[in-house]
ZADO-1210 file (C-alpha; in nm, 4 decimals, padded with zeros to 6 digits):
<atoms>
<atom x="-02.5019" y="-07.5168" z="-02.8080" code="MET" pos="1"/>
<atom x="-02.3751" y="-07.8506" z="-02.6745" code="TRP" pos="2"/>
<atom x="-02.2074" y="-07.9259" z="-03.0089" code="TYR" pos="3"/>
<atom x="-01.9802" y="-07.6251" z="-02.9690" code="TRP" pos="4"/>
<atom x="-01.9223" y="-07.6877" z="-02.5983" code="ILE" pos="5"/>
<atom x="-01.8014" y="-08.0414" z="-02.6725" code="PHE" pos="6"/>
<atom x="-01.5933" y="-07.9186" z="-02.9668" code="LYS" pos="7"/>
<atom x="-01.4131" y="-07.6293" z="-02.8019" code="TYR" pos="8"/>
<atom x="-01.4280" y="-07.6947" z="-02.4262" code="ILE" pos="9"/>
<atom x="-01.4799" y="-08.0615" z="-02.3373" code="ILE" pos="10"/>
<atom x="-01.3430" y="-08.2897" z="-02.6118" code="MET" pos="11"/>
<atom x="-01.1569" y="-08.0546" z="-02.8437" code="GLY" pos="12"/>
<atom x="-00.8640" y="-07.9785" z="-02.6115" code="PRO" pos="13"/>
<atom x="-00.8236" y="-08.3483" z="-02.5238" code="LEU" pos="14"/>
<atom x="-00.8278" y="-08.4532" z="-02.8893" code="LEU" pos="15"/>
<atom x="-00.5766" y="-08.1823" z="-02.9759" code="SER" pos="16"/>
<atom x="-00.3341" y="-08.3045" z="-02.7106" code="VAL" pos="17"/>
<atom x="-00.3724" y="-08.6709" z="-02.8024" code="LEU" pos="18"/>
<atom x="-00.3592" y="-08.6423" z="-03.1802" code="GLY" pos="19"/>
<atom x="-00.1848" y="-08.3089" z="-03.2493" code="ARG" pos="20"/>
<atom x="-00.3993" y="-08.2823" z="-03.5637" code="PRO" pos="21"/>
<atom x="-00.2500" y="-08.1498" z="-03.8828" code="LYS" pos="22"/>
<atom x="-00.4942" y="-08.0170" z="-04.1426" code="VAL" pos="23"/>
<atom x="-00.4329" y="-07.9975" z="-04.5171" code="GLU" pos="24"/>
<atom x="-00.6636" y="-07.8564" z="-04.7847" code="GLY" pos="25"/>
<atom x="-00.9202" y="-07.7036" z="-04.5491" code="LEU" pos="26"/>
<atom x="-00.9819" y="-07.4312" z="-04.8084" code="GLU" pos="27"/>
<atom x="-01.1700" y="-07.6914" z="-05.0153" code="HIS" pos="28"/>
<atom x="-01.4540" y="-07.7035" z="-04.7603" code="VAL" pos="29"/>
<atom x="-01.7180" y="-07.4424" z="-04.8549" code="PRO" pos="30"/>
<atom x="-01.8001" y="-07.1820" z="-04.5922" code="ARG" pos="31"/>
<atom x="-02.1699" y="-07.2091" z="-04.6715" code="SER" pos="32"/>
<atom x="-02.4093" y="-07.4237" z="-04.8673" code="GLY" pos="33"/>
<atom x="-02.4546" y="-07.8020" z="-04.8850" code="PRO" pos="34"/>
<atom x="-02.1735" y="-08.0475" z="-04.9477" code="ALA" pos="35"/>
<atom x="-02.0856" y="-08.4091" z="-04.8784" code="ILE" pos="36"/>
<atom x="-01.7655" y="-08.4878" z="-04.6905" code="LEU" pos="37"/>
<atom x="-01.6738" y="-08.8391" z="-04.8063" code="ALA" pos="38"/>
<atom x="-01.4171" y="-08.9852" z="-04.5684" code="SER" pos="39"/>
<atom x="-01.2292" y="-09.3087" z="-04.5227" code="ASN" pos="40"/>
<atom x="-01.3004" y="-09.4686" z="-04.1854" code="HIS" pos="41"/>
<atom x="-01.0250" y="-09.6044" z="-03.9625" code="LEU" pos="42"/>
<atom x="-01.1530" y="-09.5496" z="-03.6073" code="ALA" pos="43"/>
<atom x="-01.4421" y="-09.4257" z="-03.3971" code="VAL" pos="44"/>
<atom x="-01.2572" y="-09.1000" z="-03.3353" code="VAL" pos="45"/>
<atom x="-01.2790" y="-09.0116" z="-03.7059" code="ASP" pos="46"/>
<atom x="-01.6211" y="-08.8685" z="-03.6217" code="SER" pos="47"/>
<atom x="-01.4600" y="-08.6445" z="-03.3592" code="PHE" pos="48"/>
<atom x="-01.1449" y="-08.5301" z="-03.5382" code="TYR" pos="49"/>
<atom x="-01.3232" y="-08.4336" z="-03.8597" code="LEU" pos="50"/>
<atom x="-01.5647" y="-08.1921" z="-03.6833" code="PRO" pos="51"/>
<atom x="-01.2763" y="-08.0652" z="-03.4723" code="LEU" pos="52"/>
<atom x="-01.0856" y="-07.9273" z="-03.7716" code="VAL" pos="53"/>
<atom x="-01.3824" y="-07.7985" z="-03.9758" code="VAL" pos="54"/>
<atom x="-01.5245" y="-07.4614" z="-03.8715" code="ARG" pos="55"/>
<atom x="-01.8791" y="-07.5485" z="-03.9786" code="ARG" pos="56"/>
<atom x="-02.1017" y="-07.7938" z="-03.7992" code="ARG" pos="57"/>
<atom x="-02.1012" y="-08.1411" z="-03.9581" code="ILE" pos="58"/>
<atom x="-02.3978" y="-08.3776" z="-03.9485" code="THR" pos="59"/>
<atom x="-02.3279" y="-08.7509" z="-03.9731" code="PHE" pos="60"/>
<atom x="-02.5609" y="-09.0357" z="-04.0615" code="LEU" pos="61"/>
<atom x="-02.5092" y="-09.2874" z="-03.7800" code="ALA" pos="62"/>
<atom x="-02.6305" y="-09.6440" z="-03.7428" code="LYS" pos="63"/>
<atom x="-02.9484" y="-09.6631" z="-03.5385" code="SER" pos="64"/>
<atom x="-02.7885" y="-09.9085" z="-03.2919" code="GLU" pos="65"/>
<atom x="-02.6172" y="-09.6106" z="-03.1271" code="TYR" pos="66"/>
<atom x="-02.9595" y="-09.4823" z="-03.0243" code="PHE" pos="67"/>
<atom x="-03.1394" y="-09.7972" z="-02.9104" code="THR" pos="68"/>
<atom x="-02.9700" y="-09.8920" z="-02.5822" code="ASP" pos="69"/>
<atom x="-03.1986" y="-09.8870" z="-02.2796" code="THR" pos="70"/>
<atom x="-03.1626" y="-09.7450" z="-01.9319" code="GLY" pos="71"/>
<atom x="-02.9606" y="-09.4490" z="-01.8145" code="LEU" pos="72"/>
<atom x="-02.6601" y="-09.5422" z="-02.0289" code="LYS" pos="73"/>
<atom x="-02.8793" y="-09.5654" z="-02.3377" code="GLY" pos="74"/>
<atom x="-03.0397" y="-09.2295" z="-02.2665" code="ALA" pos="75"/>
<atom x="-02.6984" y="-09.0675" z="-02.2278" code="PHE" pos="76"/>
<atom x="-02.5726" y="-09.2187" z="-02.5550" code="LYS" pos="77"/>
<atom x="-02.8785" y="-09.0946" z="-02.7440" code="ARG" pos="78"/>
<atom x="-02.8315" y="-08.7467" z="-02.6016" code="TRP" pos="79"/>
<atom x="-02.4568" y="-08.7457" z="-02.6680" code="PHE" pos="80"/>
<atom x="-02.4802" y="-08.8579" z="-03.0291" code="PHE" pos="81"/>
<atom x="-02.7722" y="-08.6262" z="-03.1003" code="THR" pos="82"/>
<atom x="-02.6107" y="-08.3085" z="-02.9662" code="VAL" pos="83"/>
<atom x="-02.2906" y="-08.3977" z="-03.1519" code="ASN" pos="84"/>
<atom x="-02.4609" y="-08.3958" z="-03.4907" code="GLY" pos="85"/>
<atom x="-02.5436" y="-08.7653" z="-03.5377" code="GLN" pos="86"/>
<atom x="-02.8690" y="-08.8590" z="-03.7130" code="VAL" pos="87"/>
<atom x="-02.9832" y="-09.2224" z="-03.6721" code="PRO" pos="88"/>
<atom x="-03.0526" y="-09.4356" z="-03.9791" code="ILE" pos="89"/>
<atom x="-03.1749" y="-09.7923" z="-04.0132" code="ASP" pos="90"/>
<atom x="-02.9586" y="-10.0151" z="-04.2347" code="ARG" pos="91"/>
<atom x="-03.1567" y="-10.3381" z="-04.2252" code="THR" pos="92"/>
<atom x="-03.3213" y="-10.3535" z="-04.5697" code="ASP" pos="93"/>
<atom x="-03.3938" y="-10.1721" z="-04.8967" code="ALA" pos="94"/>
<atom x="-03.6764" y="-09.9663" z="-04.7476" code="ASP" pos="95"/>
<atom x="-03.4458" y="-09.8539" z="-04.4676" code="ALA" pos="96"/>
<atom x="-03.1805" y="-09.7600" z="-04.7227" code="ALA" pos="97"/>
<atom x="-03.4319" y="-09.5393" z="-04.9045" code="GLN" pos="98"/>
<atom x="-03.5300" y="-09.3764" z="-04.5758" code="ASP" pos="99"/>
<atom x="-03.1634" y="-09.3026" z="-04.5100" code="ALA" pos="100"/>
<atom x="-03.1292" y="-09.1494" z="-04.8561" code="LEU" pos="101"/>
<atom x="-03.4382" y="-08.9355" z="-04.7976" code="ASP" pos="102"/>
<atom x="-03.2957" y="-08.8173" z="-04.4637" code="THR" pos="103"/>
<atom x="-02.9661" y="-08.7253" z="-04.6277" code="ALA" pos="104"/>
<atom x="-03.1437" y="-08.5334" z="-04.9040" code="GLN" pos="105"/>
<atom x="-03.3430" y="-08.3395" z="-04.6448" code="ARG" pos="106"/>
<atom x="-03.0280" y="-08.2429" z="-04.4566" code="LEU" pos="107"/>
<atom x="-02.8578" y="-08.1240" z="-04.7747" code="LEU" pos="108"/>
<atom x="-03.1683" y="-07.9257" z="-04.8735" code="SER" pos="109"/>
<atom x="-03.1182" y="-07.7407" z="-04.5438" code="GLU" pos="110"/>
<atom x="-02.7663" y="-07.6402" z="-04.6624" code="ASP" pos="111"/>
<atom x="-02.5948" y="-07.8688" z="-04.4118" code="LYS" pos="112"/>
<atom x="-02.2483" y="-08.0177" z="-04.4341" code="LEU" pos="113"/>
<atom x="-02.3028" y="-08.3944" z="-04.4403" code="LEU" pos="114"/>
<atom x="-02.0322" y="-08.6362" z="-04.3282" code="GLY" pos="115"/>
<atom x="-02.0414" y="-08.9837" z="-04.4822" code="MET" pos="116"/>
<atom x="-01.8224" y="-09.2950" z="-04.4833" code="TYR" pos="117"/>
<atom x="-01.8676" y="-09.4562" z="-04.8270" code="PRO" pos="118"/>
<atom x="-01.7099" y="-09.7830" z="-04.7065" code="GLU" pos="119"/>
<atom x="-02.0142" y="-09.8192" z="-04.4819" code="GLY" pos="120"/>
<atom x="-01.8146" y="-09.9336" z="-04.1788" code="THR" pos="121"/>
<atom x="-01.4699" y="-09.8988" z="-04.0233" code="ARG" pos="122"/>
<atom x="-01.1788" y="-10.0645" z="-04.2004" code="SER" pos="123"/>
<atom x="-01.0926" y="-10.3907" z="-04.0226" code="PRO" pos="124"/>
<atom x="-00.7221" y="-10.3702" z="-04.1045" code="ASP" pos="125"/>
<atom x="-00.6298" y="-10.0170" z="-04.2142" code="GLY" pos="126"/>
<atom x="-00.6838" y="-10.0798" z="-04.5843" code="ARG" pos="127"/>
<atom x="-00.9372" y="-09.8944" z="-04.7993" code="LEU" pos="128"/>
<atom x="-01.2390" y="-10.0981" z="-04.9055" code="TYR" pos="129"/>
<atom x="-01.4952" y="-10.0848" z="-05.1851" code="LYS" pos="130"/>
<atom x="-01.7416" y="-09.7970" z="-05.1558" code="GLY" pos="131"/>
<atom x="-02.1166" y="-09.8415" z="-05.1403" code="LYS" pos="132"/>
<atom x="-02.3218" y="-09.6719" z="-05.4087" code="SER" pos="133"/>
<atom x="-02.5724" y="-09.4938" z="-05.1809" code="GLY" pos="134"/>
<atom x="-02.3465" y="-09.1923" z="-05.1520" code="MET" pos="135"/>
<atom x="-02.3104" y="-09.1788" z="-05.5307" code="ALA" pos="136"/>
<atom x="-02.6880" y="-09.1784" z="-05.5768" code="ARG" pos="137"/>
<atom x="-02.7192" y="-08.8998" z="-05.3196" code="LEU" pos="138"/>
<atom x="-02.4601" y="-08.6877" z="-05.4992" code="ALA" pos="139"/>
<atom x="-02.6269" y="-08.7438" z="-05.8368" code="LEU" pos="140"/>
<atom x="-02.9773" y="-08.6692" z="-05.7116" code="GLU" pos="141"/>
<atom x="-02.8821" y="-08.3534" z="-05.5210" code="THR" pos="142"/>
<atom x="-02.6022" y="-08.2193" z="-05.7402" code="GLY" pos="143"/>
<atom x="-02.3980" y="-08.1112" z="-05.4370" code="VAL" pos="144"/>
<atom x="-02.0177" y="-08.1289" z="-05.4457" code="PRO" pos="145"/>
<atom x="-01.8390" y="-08.4258" z="-05.2898" code="VAL" pos="146"/>
<atom x="-01.5240" y="-08.3422" z="-05.0951" code="ILE" pos="147"/>
<atom x="-01.2950" y="-08.6415" z="-05.0344" code="PRO" pos="148"/>
<atom x="-01.1371" y="-08.6519" z="-04.6880" code="VAL" pos="149"/>
<atom x="-00.8491" y="-08.8735" z="-04.5790" code="ALA" pos="150"/>
<atom x="-00.8197" y="-08.9496" z="-04.2091" code="MET" pos="151"/>
<atom x="-00.4649" y="-09.0571" z="-04.1309" code="ILE" pos="152"/>
<atom x="-00.3376" y="-09.1817" z="-03.7953" code="GLY" pos="153"/>
<atom x="-00.6695" y="-09.1935" z="-03.6121" code="THR" pos="154"/>
<atom x="-00.6316" y="-09.5704" z="-03.5722" code="ASP" pos="155"/>
<atom x="-00.3126" y="-09.4989" z="-03.3783" code="GLY" pos="156"/>
<atom x="-00.4939" y="-09.2712" z="-03.1347" code="VAL" pos="157"/>
<atom x="-00.7903" y="-09.5080" z="-03.1082" code="ASN" pos="158"/>
<atom x="-00.6796" y="-09.8611" z="-03.2128" code="PRO" pos="159"/>
<atom x="-00.9570" y="-10.0801" z="-03.3579" code="PRO" pos="160"/>
<atom x="-01.1187" y="-10.2985" z="-03.0939" code="GLY" pos="161"/>
<atom x="-00.9764" y="-10.0908" z="-02.8104" code="SER" pos="162"/>
<atom x="-01.1626" y="-09.8484" z="-02.5881" code="ARG" pos="163"/>
<atom x="-00.8412" y="-09.6760" z="-02.4873" code="SER" pos="164"/>
<atom x="-00.6993" y="-09.3652" z="-02.6510" code="TRP" pos="165"/>
<atom x="-00.3274" y="-09.3094" z="-02.7017" code="ARG" pos="166"/>
<atom x="-00.0950" y="-09.0312" z="-02.8053" code="PHE" pos="167"/>
<atom x="-00.0322" y="-09.0146" z="-03.1782" code="GLY" pos="168"/>
<atom x="-00.0332" y="-08.7856" z="-03.4797" code="ARG" pos="169"/>
<atom x="-00.3484" y="-08.7319" z="-03.6818" code="VAL" pos="170"/>
<atom x="-00.3625" y="-08.5782" z="-04.0273" code="THR" pos="171"/>
<atom x="-00.6908" y="-08.4704" z="-04.1875" code="VAL" pos="172"/>
<atom x="-00.6404" y="-08.4136" z="-04.5599" code="ARG" pos="173"/>
<atom x="-00.9129" y="-08.2606" z="-04.7794" code="PHE" pos="174"/>
<atom x="-00.9148" y="-08.3049" z="-05.1550" code="GLY" pos="175"/>
<atom x="-01.0619" y="-08.0757" z="-05.4170" code="GLU" pos="176"/>
<atom x="-01.4434" y="-08.0805" z="-05.4522" code="PRO" pos="177"/>
<atom x="-01.5633" y="-08.3415" z="-05.7011" code="MET" pos="178"/>
<atom x="-01.8315" y="-08.2335" z="-05.9501" code="ASP" pos="179"/>
<atom x="-02.0471" y="-08.5035" z="-06.1071" code="PHE" pos="180"/>
<atom x="-02.2745" y="-08.2720" z="-06.3047" code="SER" pos="181"/>
<atom x="-02.1698" y="-08.4530" z="-06.6234" code="ARG" pos="182"/>
<atom x="-02.3917" y="-08.7390" z="-06.5045" code="PHE" pos="183"/>
<atom x="-02.6980" y="-08.5194" z="-06.4466" code="GLU" pos="184"/>
<atom x="-03.0212" y="-08.7144" z="-06.4846" code="GLY" pos="185"/>
<atom x="-02.8500" y="-09.0532" z="-06.4541" code="LEU" pos="186"/>
<atom x="-02.9176" y="-09.1207" z="-06.0854" code="ALA" pos="187"/>
<atom x="-03.0520" y="-09.4740" z="-06.0520" code="GLY" pos="188"/>
<atom x="-02.8269" y="-09.6122" z="-06.3251" code="ASN" pos="189"/>
<atom x="-02.6246" y="-09.8680" z="-06.1331" code="ARG" pos="190"/>
<atom x="-02.3266" y="-09.8519" z="-06.3688" code="PHE" pos="191"/>
<atom x="-02.3057" y="-09.4737" z="-06.3466" code="ILE" pos="192"/>
<atom x="-02.3418" y="-09.4866" z="-05.9670" code="GLU" pos="193"/>
<atom x="-02.0628" y="-09.7463" z="-05.9488" code="ARG" pos="194"/>
<atom x="-01.8412" y="-09.5286" z="-06.1680" code="ALA" pos="195"/>
<atom x="-01.9053" y="-09.2283" z="-05.9405" code="VAL" pos="196"/>
<atom x="-01.8330" y="-09.4094" z="-05.6144" code="ILE" pos="197"/>
<atom x="-01.5231" y="-09.5734" z="-05.7643" code="ASP" pos="198"/>
<atom x="-01.3977" y="-09.2282" z="-05.8612" code="GLU" pos="199"/>
<atom x="-01.4473" y="-09.1096" z="-05.5033" code="VAL" pos="200"/>
<atom x="-01.2652" y="-09.4134" z="-05.3644" code="MET" pos="201"/>
<atom x="-00.9788" y="-09.3541" z="-05.6069" code="TYR" pos="202"/>
<atom x="-00.9388" y="-09.0012" z="-05.4718" code="GLU" pos="203"/>
<atom x="-00.9480" y="-09.1322" z="-05.1144" code="LEU" pos="204"/>
<atom x="-00.6812" y="-09.3881" z="-05.2025" code="MET" pos="205"/>
<atom x="-00.4557" y="-09.1167" z="-05.3420" code="ASN" pos="206"/>
<atom x="-00.5141" y="-08.8828" z="-05.0478" code="LEU" pos="207"/>
<atom x="-00.4679" y="-09.1441" z="-04.7760" code="SER" pos="208"/>
<atom x="-00.2013" y="-09.3651" z="-04.9330" code="GLY" pos="209"/>
<atom x="-00.4022" y="-09.6713" z="-04.8266" code="GLN" pos="210"/>
<atom x="-00.3971" y="-09.9997" z="-05.0149" code="GLU" pos="211"/>
<atom x="-00.7301" y="-10.0534" z="-05.1900" code="TYR" pos="212"/>
<atom x="-00.9189" y="-10.3835" z="-05.1689" code="VAL" pos="213"/>
<atom x="-01.2048" y="-10.4482" z="-05.4107" code="ASP" pos="214"/>
<atom x="-01.4521" y="-10.6006" z="-05.1646" code="ILE" pos="215"/>
<atom x="-01.6851" y="-10.4486" z="-04.9089" code="TYR" pos="216"/>
<atom x="-01.5391" y="-10.4149" z="-04.5599" code="ALA" pos="217"/>
<atom x="-01.8609" y="-10.5595" z="-04.4190" code="ALA" pos="218"/>
<atom x="-01.7986" y="-10.8769" z="-04.6204" code="THR" pos="219"/>
<atom x="-01.4622" y="-10.9236" z="-04.4557" code="LEU" pos="220"/>
<atom x="-01.6037" y="-10.8480" z="-04.1127" code="LYS" pos="221"/>
<atom x="-01.8792" y="-11.0991" z="-04.1776" code="GLY" pos="222"/>
<atom x="-01.6166" y="-11.3722" z="-04.1873" code="GLY" pos="223"/>
<atom x="-01.7045" y="-11.5227" z="-04.5238" code="SER" pos="224"/>
<atom x="-01.3376" y="-11.6194" z="-04.5468" code="GLY" pos="225"/>
<atom x="-01.1408" y="-11.7504" z="-04.8394" code="GLY" pos="226"/>
<atom x="-00.8964" y="-11.5893" z="-05.0771" code="ALA" pos="227"/>
<atom x="-01.1680" y="-11.3714" z="-05.2294" code="ALA" pos="228"/>
<atom x="-01.2063" y="-11.1863" z="-04.9009" code="ASP" pos="229"/>
<atom x="-00.8525" y="-11.0622" z="-04.9243" code="ARG" pos="230"/>
<atom x="-00.9492" y="-10.8816" z="-05.2405" code="GLY" pos="231"/>
<atom x="-00.7234" y="-10.7450" z="-05.5108" code="THR" pos="232"/>
<atom x="-00.4724" y="-10.4838" z="-05.3965" code="PRO" pos="233"/>
<atom x="-00.4568" y="-10.1716" z="-05.6100" code="VAL" pos="234"/>
<atom x="-00.1677" y="-09.9315" z="-05.5871" code="THR" pos="235"/>
<atom x="-00.2374" y="-09.5554" z="-05.5790" code="PRO" pos="236"/>
<atom x="-00.1268" y="-09.5268" z="-05.9415" code="SER" pos="237"/>
<atom x="-00.3643" y="-09.7978" z="-06.0659" code="ALA" pos="238"/>
<atom x="-00.7099" y="-09.7493" z="-06.2130" code="ARG" pos="239"/>
<atom x="-01.0097" y="-09.8329" z="-05.9960" code="MET" pos="240"/>
<atom x="-01.2129" y="-10.1294" z="-06.1237" code="PRO" pos="241"/>
<atom x="-01.5672" y="-10.0738" z="-06.2466" code="GLU" pos="242"/>
<atom x="-01.7726" y="-10.3471" z="-06.0855" code="THR" pos="243"/>
<atom x="-02.1465" y="-10.4031" z="-06.0502" code="ALA" pos="244"/>
<atom x="-02.3363" y="-10.2573" z="-05.7619" code="VAL" pos="245"/>
<atom x="-02.3451" y="-10.4798" z="-05.4575" code="GLY" pos="246"/>
</atoms>
């Protein structure tokens, strides 16, 4: 109940005024059944604007840090993220990654619409970064369609590093569902999983118009520095590189 109250009564009207969202390709989102919405990630409000424009409820996998604060503030955050469709996952090690994959598989087996950010974190500078292969493995193991989603302009409404929201123009653009059934039975093959996630990132690059950088966003945020961190720009007409799983 609270999900719909926040969507249509509390936050929805405010988001509509601030971002004047424009939606393209909504017909590509299935009205029933499981699917993965694979989105680029520019700002915190991506997780609010995407559910705002999709009629179905979306469940997101969220980092567990959102749910671990103590005190009254921590209790409110846990309640808020929970009622708004966020499911906590631990990202600390390989075992945690498998637990996250198991959670995602369970949600899809319940015919849910699962929202995921294949970059793994928000873009630090508005560019599109290398995708992580966990989403590819999930798609291969479940066989559900992957729908690429480009969030455009959300970083204008909610600038990175700022807690303030501003007036802007948000576009949410959905691409055609991606079918990876040709790779059936090949989940766990790191080269196949890299090919799948690269194909998804290529579609996101075309939909969003972002410059692609062939490193993980988390690497850049980690401050490892050097020319390698700037990555290799790829124009929307170029072919995505096939690199080993990180």
